[in-house]
DOPALUM-506838 format. One record per residue (C-alpha): residue in one letter; x negated, y, z. Coordinates in steps of 0.2 Angstrom, whole numbers, plus 2048, in hexadecimal, padded with zeros to 3 digits. Layout:
AXYZ
...
END
This chain:
M7FF7FF800
R7F080D804
F7EA8097F4
A7F980C7EA
V7FC81D7F3
A7EA8217F0
A7ED81D7DC
I7FA8287DB
L7F28367E5
F7E38357D9
T7EE8357CA
I7F98447D1
G7E784C7D4
T7E28487C4
L7F084F7BB
L7EE85F7C6
H7DE8617C2
A7DE85B7AE
A7D78677A2
E7DF873796
L7E0875783
R7E288977E
G7E289176D
K7EA89B760
V7EF89674E
T7EE8A6741
N7F08A572E
A7E28A5721
V7EB8B1717
G7ED8C3720
G7E78BC732
E7F78BB739
P7FB8B1749
L8078A3745
G81589D750
R82088F74F
I81188374B
N811872751
V80186D75B
S7FD85B762
V7F185176B
L7F4840762
E7EC834770
R7F783C77D
K806840773
L80685077B
G80E85E76F
T81487076F
T81887F763
T80E88E762
A81789E769
A81B8AE75E
D8088B3761
G8018A475B
T7FB89D76B
F7FE88C773
L7F9882783
I7F9870785
A7F586A797
N7F185C7A0
L7E4854797
P7D78487A0
P7C684879A
G7C483E78A
Q7C383E776
Y7D384576E
T7DA84A75D
L7E185A75A
R7EF85B74C
V7F786C746
N80486D73B
A813877733
V81B876723
G81387F714
F80287E71C
R7F587171B
L7F4863728
L7E6866734
T7DE858740
E7CE85A749
S7C5851758
F7C185B768
T7BB85577A
I7BF85778C
V7B1856797
T7B88597A8
S7C985A7B0
E7C586D7B3
D7C18707A0
V7CB87D796
H7C787A784
E7CB888779
V7CF889766
N7D2894758
V7DB88C74A
V7DD894737
M7EB88C72E
V7EA88C71B
P7F988B70E
D7FB87A705
N7F687F6F6
F7E788A6FD
R7D48856FE
R7CE87C70D
T7BD880715
D7B487C724
V7B488E728
V7C4898722
D7C28AA71B
V7D18B5722
K7D78C0714
A7DD8D2719
D7EA8DC712
V7F98D170E
F7FF8DD701
Q7F08E26F8
A7E78D56F1
G7DC8DD6E3
D7D28EB6DD
S7D68FC6E5
P7E59026F0
A7E890D6E2
V7EC9016D7
V7FF8FC6D6
E8008E96D7
E80E8DB6DA
N8038CB6E1
L8098BA6E6
S8018B16F4
S7FF89E6F4
A80E89A6FC
E81A8A66F4
I81489F6E4
R81888D6EB
E8298936F1
A82E89D6E3
S8278926D4
T8378846D6
V8378736DB
L83C86E6C9
A82F8776C0
D82187B6CC
D81C8876C0
P8118976C7
F8198A16B9
R82B89F6C1
A8268A86D0
V8208B56C5
Q8308B86BE
A8368B96D0
L82E8C96D3
P8388D96D2
G8398E16C0
V8358D16B9
S8428C66AE
A8418B76A5
S83F8BC692
G8518BE68D
N8578B769D
N8548A7697
E84E89F6A7
L84988D69D
L83A898696
A82B89D6A1
D8278AD696
F82E8BD69E
T8308D169D
V8288DC6A9
M8328ED6AB
G8368EF69A
A8268E8692
P8288D7688
F81D8C868C
S8128CA67B
E80C8DA684
V8078D2694
G7F58CC695
I7F38BB69F
Y7E18BB6A6
V7DB8AB6AE
D7CB8AC6B8
D7C88BC6AF
V7CB8B569E
L7D98BC693
I7E18AB68C
P7F18A9680
S8028A3689
P7FD893693
F80E88A68F
H81587A68C
N82087D67D
G82187B669
S81D88B661
N82E88D657
V83A883663
T84688D66D
N85287F671
G84987A67F
A83E87D68F
S82B883692
L8228826A1
S80F8896A3
L80087D6A4
L7FC8866B6
T80487E6C6
S8058866D7
E7F88796DE
I7E98806D4
V7ED8936D5
D7E689E6E2
Q7ED8AE6DE
M7F68B86D1
R7F88CA6D0
L8058D36C4
L7FF8E46BF
P8108EB6B8
V80A8FD6B2
A7FA9086B0
Y7EF8FA6B5
P7DA8FB6B8
E7D38FA6A5
K7CA8EA6A8
F7DB8E46A4
G7DE8EE695
D7DF8E2688
Q7F28E3687
V7FD8F3688
G80C8EC691
A8058E36A3
A7F98D96A9
L7FA8C76B3
D7EA8C36BC
I7E98B26C1
H7DA8A96CB
T7DB8986CE
R7D48906DF
D7C38876E2
G7C58766EA
S7C38736FB
T7B2870703
T7B9862711
G7BA85170C
P7C684A6FF
L7D7852700
F7E584B6F5
R7F78506F1
V8038456E7
S81484C6E3
V8228456DB
G83384F6D4
L84084F6C9
G8358596BB
D8248536BC
S8188496C6
N8098506CB
I7F784B6D6
V7EA8586DB
G7D98526E3
E7CC85B6EB
G7BD85D6F5
R7AB8616F8
L79F85F6EB
G78E8576F1
D789853704
A783864706
K79486B705
R78E87A6F8
G79B8756EC
S7AD8716EA
W7B88676DC
L7CA8686D9
G7D385D6CB
A7E685D6C8
F7F08526BB
R8048546B8
R80F8496AD
S8208536AA
Y83284B6A4
L83985D6A4
G842859693
Y84C84B698
L8538556A7
T85886469A
R86285868F
N86A85269D
L86E8616A6
I87186D699
R873867688
S87085667F
D86A85C66F
F85D86667A
A84A863673
D84285667C
I83285E684
T82485168B
F814857691
Y80485469B
D7F78606A2
G7E885F6AE
S7DB86A6B4
L7C98686BB
K7BF8766C6
L7AD8736CC
T7A58816D8
Y79287F6DD
D7878896E7
L7758876DD
T76E8946EB
P77789F6F7
R7778AE6EA
H77B8A46D9
T78B89A6D8
V7918916C8
T7A488C6C4
F7AC8816B6
F7BF8836B4
G7C88776A6
L7DA8776A3
G7E386D696
G7F4867690
N7FD85E682
T81086267E
L81A857673
V82C85E66E
N839854664
D84885D65F
P85785165D
S86385D656
V858862647
T85F859635
D858866629
N847864622
T844875622
D845875636
V83A870642
H83D85D64A
R82D859651
A820864658
T80F861661
S80386C668
D7F486D674
F7EB87967F
I7DA878685
F7D0887690
L7BF884696
R7B68916A0
A7A38916A7
G79E89E6B5
W7908A56BC
R7918B16CC
W7818B86D1
S77F8C26E1
V7708CC6DE
S7728D76EF
P7818DA6FB
H7868E76F1
L7838E16DF
L78D8D36D8
V78C8CC6C5
D7988C16BF
N7968B86AF
R7A28AD6A5
A7A38A4694
A7B489C68E
Y7BB891680
I7CE89167B
R7D788666F
Q7E888566B
P7EE87965B
T7FF876658
L80886A64A
E81A86B644
T82385F639
N83685E632
P84184D635
S839846626
G82984662E
E823853621
L816861626
L81F87262C
S81187B633
R7FF878639
T7F6885646
S7E688564D
Y7E0894659
G7CE895660
E7C38A166A
W7B48A2671
A7B28AF680
G7A48B668B
G7A28C4696
S79A8CB6A5
N7A08D76B3
V7948E06BE
I79A8E76CF
W7918F36D9
A7968FA6EB
W78A9096E9
S7909106F9
K79C90A709
N7AC910701
S7A89106EF
T7A59026E2
L7A19046CF
E7A68F56C4
G7A28F46B1
G7A58E46A4
W7A68DF692
N7AE8D2688
L7A98C9677
R7B58BD66F
R7B48B565F
L7C58B1659
A7CB8A464C
D7DD8A1646
H7E1894638
V7F4893631
V7FC887626
D80F88A621
V81987D614
T82A88060F
P82E86D60A
G83686A5F7
V83087B5F1
P81F8785E6
Q8108835EA
S81988A5FA
T80A885605
Y80389560F
D7F0893614
R7E98A061E
D7D78A1628
Q7D48B0633
A7C48B363E
A7C08C4648
L7B48C8654
R7BA8D4662
G7B08DD670
D7B68E867E
G7AD8F168E
F7B38FA69D
L7AD9046AB
Q7B69096BA
E7B29116CA
S7BC90F6DB
S7BB9196EB
S7C191E6FA
V7C0930703
L7C793B710
D7C592C71D
N7CC920713
R7DC929711
L7DA92C6FE
H7D691D6F1
V7D29226E0
L7CE9186D0
G7C891D6BF
G7C29146B0
I7C091469E
R7C090668F
V7BB90367D
D7C28F5672
S7BD8EF660
R7BF8E4654
E7B38E1645
D7BF8E2638
L7CA8F063C
G7C590363A
V7CB90864D
R7C390765D
P7CF90D66B
F7C8916678
S7D391468A
A7D191B69B
Q7DC9196AA
G7DC9236BC
S7E791F6CD
A7E89256DE
A7EF9206EF
W7F092D6FC
R7F492870C
V7FE938711
A805931722
R7FE92272E
A809917723
T80F920715
E806920703
L80992A6F2
Q8039226E3
L7FF9286D2
S7F991E6C3
I7F79236B0
G7EF9186A3
R7EC915691
Y7EA905689
A7E88FE678
E7EB8EB671
L7E28E6661
E7EE8D8658
F7E68C8653
P7EC8BF647
D7F28CE63B
F8038CE636
Q8078D3624
F8158DE620
G81E8DB610
Q8158CD60B
G81A8C75F9
T8268D65F6
T8228E45E9
C81D8EE5F8
P8108E5603
F80A8F460C
A8048F161E
E7F98E7629
Q7FC8E963C
T7ED8F0646
Y7F08F4658
E7FB8FA664
K7F990A671
S80190C680
D80291B68D
H80791669F
Y80C9216AD
S81191D6C0
V8159276CF
G81B91E6E0
V81D91E6F2
E8199106FD
Q81D90F711
R81690371D
M8218FD72B
G8158F4735
E8068E772E
N8148DB725
T8228E871D
Q8218F4710
V82E900705
R8279046F3
V8319106E7
Q8289126D7
F82C91A6C7
F8249156B5
D82391B6A4
R81B911697
Q81B919685
T81590D676
N811910665
N80D903657
F7FF90764A
V7FE8FE638
T7F290262A
N7FB905619
Q7F48FB60A
G8019015FF
D8039115F4
L80F9205F1
A81C9135E9
C81D90C5FB
L82291E601
I81191C60D
Q801921609
P7F291660C
G7ED91861F
T7F0914631
F803919636
N80B919647
T81A90F641
A82590B650
Q826915662
R82D90D672
Y82E910684
S833908694
R8379136A3
G8409126B3
V83F9106C6
Q83C9026D1
V83F8FF6E5
V8398F06EE
L83A8EB701
Q82D8DE706
R8278D4714
R81A8C9714
S8178BE724
A8168AB727
N8218AD735
R8348AF735
L83B8B9725
S82F8BC717
G8328C1704
W8398CF6FB
V8478D86F2
G8468E46E4
Y8528EE6D9
T84B8F56C8
F8539006BC
A84B9016AB
R84D906699
A84590068A
R84790767A
E83E909669
N83F910657
N83890C647
L831915638
F83B915628
A83B91A616
A849925610
P84B92D5FF
P8449375F8
Q8339335FC
Q83493660F
V82E92D61F
L83992F62E
Y83A928641
S84A91F644
P856923653
Y85291A663
F85A90A664
D85A8FB674
S84C8F0674
T84E8DE677
T8458E0687
D8518EE68E
Q8588E769D
P85F8F66A7
N8628EE6B8
S85A8DF6C1
V8588DA6D3
N84B8CE6D9
A84B8C56EB
L8438B86F4
A8448B3706
T83B8A6710
Y83E8A1722
R83589372B
L84388C737
R83A881740
P82687B73F
T82C86D734
V83A875729
N83888471D
M84688D712
A846898706
A8538A16FB
K8508AA6E9
V85C8B66E1
L85C8BC6CF
F8668C86C6
G8648D36B7
T8708DC6AA
G8708D3699
F8638D568D
P8688DA67A
A8698CC66F
V86F8D9660
T8658E765E
G85C8F2651
L8628FD642
E86C8FC634
R86D906623
T87A915622
P884919612
S878928610
G86991E610
G864922622
V864915630
E86D914641
P86C907650
L8768FA64E
P8838F565C
V87C8EC669
Q8818DD66F
R87B8D6680
L87A8C7689
P8858C4698
N87F8CB6A9
Y8728BE6B0
F8738B76C2
R86C8A96CD
A86A8A36DE
D85E8956E3
F85B88D6F5
R84D8836FA
T848879709
D83987070D
K83786271B
D82685B720
W82284D72C
A81084B732
F80783C736
R7F483A73C
R7EB83D72E
W7F8841720
K80984871E
M819848713
T82485770D
L834855706
Y83A8656F9
G84D8676F6
E8538746EC
V86287A6E3
L8618846D3
N8708906CF
L87988C6E0
T8888966DA
N88988D6CA
H88A89D6C0
D88C89D6AF
N87B8A56A8
R87C8A5695
I86C8A5689
L8698A8677
N86D89A66B
F86E8A265B
I8758B1651
E8808AF643
V8818BB635
T8928BB62C
P8948BE619
G8988D061E
G88A8D2628
Q8928D2639
Q8858CA646
I88E8BC651
V8838B8661
H8848A5667
T87F8A1677
Q87E891681
G87D88E695
A86E88E69F
L86B8846AE
P87C87E6B8
F87B87B6CA
T86C8706CB
P8658686DA
T8548616DB
V8498586E6
G8378556E6
M82A84C6F2
V81884F6F5
F80A845700
E7FD84C707
F7ED84170D
END
């Protein structure tokens, strides 16, 4: 009996003097303390949830070896060993959690401002965090370009939610420059070039993208290849820990991602991904049975290695194949089967010359061949676009608050096109075109007046060997913090877009007069931003783009236009945007934005006798006066996250343009618009954590209200010249599920 009492007293004493595990959990993005995080000591089956300030306490730990597990939905599972030496020990740990699609290292660098991810604070940008890319990409598609479509002022082109391209505050997708790791690339999409009766996705997935920044207006000149907007995408490096794998299975595709350190010295990493999709099967069953059957596969590989502490080399490869079969096509002049490939290879070398000087070099190769045949298997079109590119950027932090950056790019462009009209003798059109294009930029970013005023200014020169123009462009912007949390923003910029390949106007007519040369655009932006704490902001922005199209006339007086370069079209897009955004890993996060924008244009036309005039302005096909974009996420419990997305937009014009008047002039056509677009999506994520692996179940409902969104099918022209718009339904109420295993 005395021994039993002694044992009980000893046990009670041990518990009263048992050690404690204390700590704090923070987010790698912004350094924010994380509440509602599960913290467990596996051997003792003890667990707790972090408080709002990220702290936690687990008591009653006798001496011994233990395993700490930290987990929350949307974050990588973290397990590590620790030791309690004595019963009086107080073991303290600081845990930095990284999102699922984030690089994992032994030492995690915490990023600062959650709203500003890029250049200078004087640059207006809309950036997507890795968590937002995942939540807004949709479970069905897992396409970062779908996440971009959720940003304020952005809409799927023509409100066609089945396609991955988009408009940006009135700017068409053809004028949006897409940069992947500082290399301008063509649209990286899975889709047939002449197939509209289907769907498209990008080759990128949320698993390999580290950061996406949309620069909608008056952006730095280093992104000045296009005149509308710029999308800056950076792929992430692989983790420098042991091998990690994620396998996902969904209704739209299956995907496997692997990553880990490269070599034993932890000086490098690898990241590989492969995806196989069956989206065409879904669209035919969800929308219409005669939709094109689109199947594809793609993969990527990124290698990063530190040769020395100052020299880092990288390699990134992205490739994929797309096969499109359209069963509704029976006419031998239409595309029945189309195949396309996309190959992008990039090698880079970063040289940290000193703590204040960085040289970033790159070389890239791009190839994009396509092949189209009719129902009889006859060739309709074969194209092959290829490009070699190289360039360098030099960044010099010449003072504490000033950075000078300059760079150059040289691109060798080649395009081969073969078009055939079946059954028509000598109808083959075979064209080869090649060009050497170069550009250079220089920009300065400075902060003055005790960091209350940020300024950015840059210049740029573009050239193409076979064009007689070398546009000079300039950009300047400023952000002035007039109060502790209030900032005024002003930006102005000029941009030039040199077309390739050239487009012939009037080919085969009696007046083949023009060949497109370049576009020029002036941007203006004025805004005010109000911060409400570290995690919430309100921004009001007024914007204006004015774009001109220039062509080189190769005709004569019979064409009513003298030989030379002429401004043949004028366009503008202008409006105002209001955005409320909260970015936090705790409680509510997301944004709601309203954009009012008008996009209009006019054209040069010939009017007798021997006159050249501009037409009246008419609505552009990208004119969408009102749009609302909203995304909200909320971590309900440590293992449950919810998200909702709402998109609204007034209908884009389906019929617009000009028509001749009886007097020989022109006037705008009556505009016919698609119906207004509305879609609400709801998503929930639930995960289950085990000792060394975890499983996450994704459930999502697209078009929760089953709204009848209409997209353009075709336009019928009657014998009397009337244009009748035919539409078809887009996604109906669509529940989707996906499952991811992480180990």
